[in-house]
N, C-alpha and C positions, 0 to 999 in steps of 0.2 A: 505567196508561196505555192498555193494550190495550182495556179496557172503555170508556174515554173515547173513543178513536178509533172504536170500533165503533158507539158510540151517538150521537156528536155530529152535529147536523144544522144546516145553515145555510140559511135561507129566502131569502137575498139582502138581508134587513134585520136579522135577529136570529138568535140561536143557541138551540137546544133541546138539553138534555143529560140524561143518566141519572146517578143516583148510583152510583159504583163500589161494588160490594157483595161481601161475603164469601159463601162457600157456605152459611154458617149462616143466611142470610136466609130460607131455605126453612122453617126451624123457628121463625120469629119469632112470639112470642105476642102476642095483643091486649093493650093496656094501658089500655083505656077506663076501668076502675075507678080506676086510679092517677091518670089525668088528671082525672077527675071529682072525686076527693077534693081534688086540688090546686086546681081551679077553685073548689070550695065554700069552701075556706079563703081564697082570694084575694077572692072576693065578700064574705065576712064582714068582711074587713079593709076593703075599699073602702066598704062600707055605713056605716062609722063616719065617713067623710069624703065626702059627696055630691059635692063639687067634684072631688075626685080621681077618683071613680067616673066622673063625666061626662067628664073628660079622658081617662081610660083607654079608655072606649068610643069616644071620638073617634079616638084613635090606632089602635085595632083596626079601625075602619071605614075608615081611610085605605087599608089594604091592599085592602079590597073595592072602594072607590070608584076606586082607581087601577088596578084590574084585576089586582092582584098575588095576590089570593085570591078564591075563589068559594064561595058557600054550598053545602053538600051538600044535594041534594034531600031533602025530608022522607021520601019513601018509601025512600030508600037508607040513611038514618041508622040505623034499628034494626039492620040487618044488620051495619053497620060496628062496632057496639058488641060484637059477638060473634065475628066472623071473625078468625082469626089472620092475621098479615101486614099488619095495619092499625095505624098508630101515631098517637096523639094527643099533640101536643107541649104540655106545660105551659108557662106563660109568666108573666113578671113585668115590671114597669116598671124602667127605668134612667133616672134623672133627673140631668141635668147643669145645675148652676147657672151662669147667665151674666148679665152686666149687662143684656142686652136681654130677659131672661126665661128661665125654666127650659126646657130642651130635654128632651122626653120621647122615650123609645125603648122599644118592646116587644121583649123578649128572649125567644126560644124556647129551651126546655131539652130538647135532644135526648139528654141523658144520663140523663133521669129513668127510674126503674125501680122496680118493687115488689120486695119480698123474694122471692128465688128466681127472678126473671125477669131479662130482659135489656133494655137500652136500645137505641134506634135506632143510636146511635153505635158500639155494640159490634159491629154487623153491617155497618158501612160501612168502606170502606178510606180511609185518610187520603190516600194518594197521595204521589208524590214532590213536592218543592218546586222548581218551575221559576223562582221569583223570584230575582233577583240578591241577593247578600249586602247586608244593610242597611248595614254599615260601609263597604263598597265604594262604595255610592251616596253616602254622606255625604262620604267622602274626595274623590271626584271632583267633588262639588258645590262644594268649596272651591277647586278648582284654577284655575278660569277666571273672567274678569272679569264676565261676564253670566250671571246665574242665573235659571232659570224653574222654577216649580212649579205643580201642579194636582192635582185629585182627580177620579176618575170618579164622577159623581153617582149615588147609589143603585146602586153597582156590582153587588151580588149580585142585585138586582131586575131587571137587564137580561137575566138568563139564565132562559129558560123551562125548566120541568121536564117531561120526557116524561110523557104521560098515565098510563102504567102505573106510574110512581113517585110520582104525586101522593098515593096512599093512605098513603105513608110520612111525609107532612108535613101532617097535619091538626091542627086545634086546636078547642077548645070555648070558647064564650062565652055569657054571659047578660047581656043589655042591662039598664041601669037601668030599674026599674019593671016588669020582666017576671019571671015565674017559669019561663019556658021556656028550656032550654039549646039553643043552636044549634051546629051543626058547620060548620066551614069547612075548605077544603083550600087550601094554598098552591100557586099556579101558577108561582111563581118560586123560585129557590134560596134557602134559608133560611140565614142566617149561622151559626146554632147547630149545624148539621150538621157532622160531622167531615170530610166531603169538600168542604165549601163553598170553603175557601181554595184547594184544588187545582183545583177546577172553574173558578174565576174565572181563576187564573193560566194554566191550561192552555188555556182558551178564548181568552184574549187572544193567547197565543203561537201558537196554531193559526190564528187570524185573521191575524196579522201575516205568516204565510208566504204569504198571498195578495198582500202588498204588495211594492213594489220601491223602489229609491232610498233616500231618507232613512228612509222608513217601515219598511223591512225590519229596521232595527237598533233599533227603538224599545223592544224588550223589555228592553234593558239599562238603560232609564230608568224602568222601572215596577216598583214594589214593591207587590204586591197592588193596591189601587186608587189608590195614590199615584204621581205622576209627578214626577221631579226630575232636572234636568240643568243643566250649566254649558256656556258657549260662549265662544269667543274674541271674537266680534263680535256686534253687535246683529242684523246681517243673517242670520247663522247661526241665532240664536235665533228670529227671525221665520219663517224657513223651517221650523224644527222645529215651531213651534206650528201652522202651516198644515197640515203633514203629519200630525201626530198627531190633530188635530181631524178631518181628512178620513177617515183610516183607521179610527179608533175610532167615528166617527159612522156608518160603514157597517155597524157591528155593534150599533147602537142604544145606543152608549155615549157619553154626553155629558160633556165635561170642564167642571168648575166649580172654584170657589175658586182662580182664577188669581192668581198672585203673581209678581213679578219685581223684580230689582234695577234694571231699566232702565225708565224711564217711556216710552221709545220703543217698547218691546215691548208694554207695556200699552196704549198708544195704538193700536198696530197691531191688537191683539186687539179693541179697542172698534170700530175702523173696519171690521173684517172680520166683525162680527156678534155678538160676545160681549156678552150683556146685562149691565147694571150689577150685577144681583144675583149674577152668576156670577164676580165678582171677590171675592177673600178680603178680609175686613176684620175688625178687632178694636180694642178700646180701646188707644190708644197705638201702633197699627200693629204690634203684636207678634204674629206669626203662628207657626204650628207647621208644621215640616217633618220628618216621620219622628221625632217626639218631641223635636226640637231647636227652641228658640225663636229666631226670626229676625225682625229688623226690616229689611224690604227697602229702605225709603226711605234709611236710613243704611247699609244693607248690613252690619249687625253681628249677631253671634250673642250672645244674652243667656242668663244663668243665672237661672232662675225657681224660687223655693222651692216644692216640692210642698206641696199642701194637707195631706198627712199629717204633714209636719214642722211646719207652722204649728199644726196642731190637737193636737200631741203633749201628752197629759196634760190637755187641756181637758175631756174627758168622763169623767174618772175617773183612777184610778191608772195609772201607766206600767207595762205588763206586758212580759214577754219577747216575746210575740206582737206587741205594739205597736211595740217597738224594731225587730224584724226588718222589719215592714211599712214603718216610716218610712225606714229605711236603703235598703230595696229600691226605694222610690218615686223615688229619684234616677236619672234617665236620663242616662247619661254614656257613650255608645257609643264615643267617640273618646278617652276617658281623660283629659280636660282637668281633671277634678275629683279625680283620683287621690289627691293628698296629703290632701284633705279627706275623701274617702270611706274611706280607710284607717283614719282615726280612728274612724269609725262602725263599721267592721267589727271593729276592736279591741274596742269595747264589746261587740259581739255575742260575740266570742270569750271575753271575760271572763264573760259570762252563761252560756256553755256550761260553763265550769269550775265554776260555782256549782250546776249541776244543778237549775235552777228549773223549775217547771211552766210551761206556756205562758201561763196566765192569772194567774200569781202576780206580785205587785208586785215590782219589782226593788229591790235594796238602795239605801239613800239616797245613798251615795257615787257609785254608778253613775248614779243618776237625775240627780244634780247635774252629773255629767260629760256626760250625754246632753243635758240642757237647754242647757248651754253650747255644745255642738256644734251643736244645732239653731238656736240664736240666731245663731251665726256665719254661717249660710247667708245671713242678711239682707245681710251685707256683699257677697256675690257679686252680689246684685241691683243693686248700684250700679256694677257693672263689666261690660264686654263685650269681645269680640274681633272683629277684622275677619273677615268671612265668607271673604274671598279670601285665599289664600296669598301673593298678590302685590299690590303697590300700583301696578304698572306695566302699561300696556296692551301694550307690545311683547313679542314672544315671546323667551324666553330661549334662548341658544345651547347651554347645558348645564344639566343637573340632577344634583345629587348628594344622596345620603342620608347623614346623620350620626346615628349611634345611640349613646346613652349608657346604660350599665348601672351600677347601684349598689345597695347593700344596707345594712341596719342590722339589729340583733338582732330588730327587730319586723316588718320587711317588706323586700321587694326590688322593684325596678322597672326599666323601660327606657323611654326616650323617643326618638322619631324626629323629626328635623328635615329639612326640605327646603331645600336651597340652590339658588337660581337664579342663574346667571351670564349676564350680558348682553354684547352685542357691544362695549360701551365699556369692558369690564373690571370694571364694578361688579357687586355681588352683593347678595342679600338672603336671609334665612333666616326660616323660620317653623315652629312646632310642627305636625307632621302628626298624630301619634297617640302615645299612651302606654299602657303596660300595667303593672299593679302587683298584687302578691299579698302576703298575710300570710305571715309566717314560720310554719312548722309549730309546733304547740303543744309538741311534743317538742323539747328543746334541740338546736339546730344550731349548728355553729361558724360564725363570721363568714366565713372563707374559702369554706366550702360555699355560704353564702348569696350571696356575691359571684359564684360560679360559676353559681348559678341565675339571677342577674340577667343574666349574660352569655348564658345559654341563651335567656331570653325575648327578649333583644335580637336574637339571631340569628333566632329564630322570627318576630319582628316584621318584620325585614328581608325574610324570605322571603314573608311575607304581603303586604307592600307592593309588592314587585317583581312579584308575581302579579296584584295587584288595581289598582294605579295606572294610569290612562290617560295615562302619560308614559314617555318613554324615559329611563332612569336611566343616567348616564354614569360614575358611580363611587359606591362605598360605603365609609364609614369607621366604625370602632367605637372607642369611648372607654371607658376604665375607670380608676379610681384604685387598683386592686388589682394589685400586682406578681404575686401568685399567679395571678390570672386571665391576666395578660399572658404569664407563662412557660408556663402550662398550654396556652394556645391557640396560642402561636407556636412552642413547643418550644425557646425560647431558654433558655440556661443562666443561673441566677441570677448577677447581677453582670456579665453580658455587655452 
């Protein structure tokens, strides 16, 4: 943070930053030969598909045409291939298939190194994480009737790199039909650098210190380049969108992919200058917010089967590596799919007891169990849950937490429910969050597992009390184990 504060500069329209570096940067060796070898391999691959080569070149030149990168002058290039402290980033394409056409993205590899040498990322400091907790954002996203989300468009490209650090983010390219290799240097922060996430988050929060009123607290709504917040009224949401657009706009950061559960909020954004292409859209109006699928028009959260589970076993035998990848592909930060995911984790646990190699085909009985588990996910795609923890617009007079802990010989878990009590005496409850864990492979008695379930229930309570943007008026714990009851209350058996 000290290096960041000493180096950050604000022009009145945009920010320029330095990479936070370790002292070892003074001994950083030149990696030109490694980057050139990687480029030659990439070119050989692309030459087998001229259409892909042309598309790759187009994506590379977007950096230059947008002013995000600049060509290294030919008279400087030879010296850069020899002098230490100069780094060339290898790169490759990442392709995302979409109904409207494939999306291409050039990814720079700042961890590339030759044998006996070091990579750029080994000399950069990762920095502290000033982002709010992801789960906290999602929890509070569900608390209030009106929800709003957006992304900072090309977030990393909004940060200029100080001239003295541009030698650390160079890359090589050979256009189609040419035998000459050209060198470019990035003028903006590169996503693949170890410091990039810190630089973006730190710059945003540094800029917000210049703001006042609503804008001063916007940092709690931002996770990296994602903005997410819930509000009690449409008016509050509209004030928020105006404030965040103004304050981030003064740092050359434009918000896009706007989405909201309120059509009034969307209409307000359109009337205040947000272009049609800056509103998020997708087939079926199913959008993503921090890894969670959300249908704003119906204000429902959906469970979408990951592609890795859909493709399980389609391209060859199911291996231990494939099973781990499939189970890990399910994003469930709030624990709503806990009972389902536990079964996938149990299959992984069984694989570990078989001591299989990573790329070895799994036994037939486990493959059958895994395929049944994967097929079952399709049932979740026909179900959804309300994004809101409440179906009522009025403010509750009291809020209580109810936490349940339970265990079986295979796993133990805790679930937290939020109860809202209203002025007319009525109430409503909804699931806030759940946590579950596999029982250890070594045999554990059921009473011990019940105590572990009670322990994670208490930890879940502490987490929620700290992170929820609500005043909680009471907490109750529930267990069906007399041993847990007597242990935690100190009551005598039979009393």
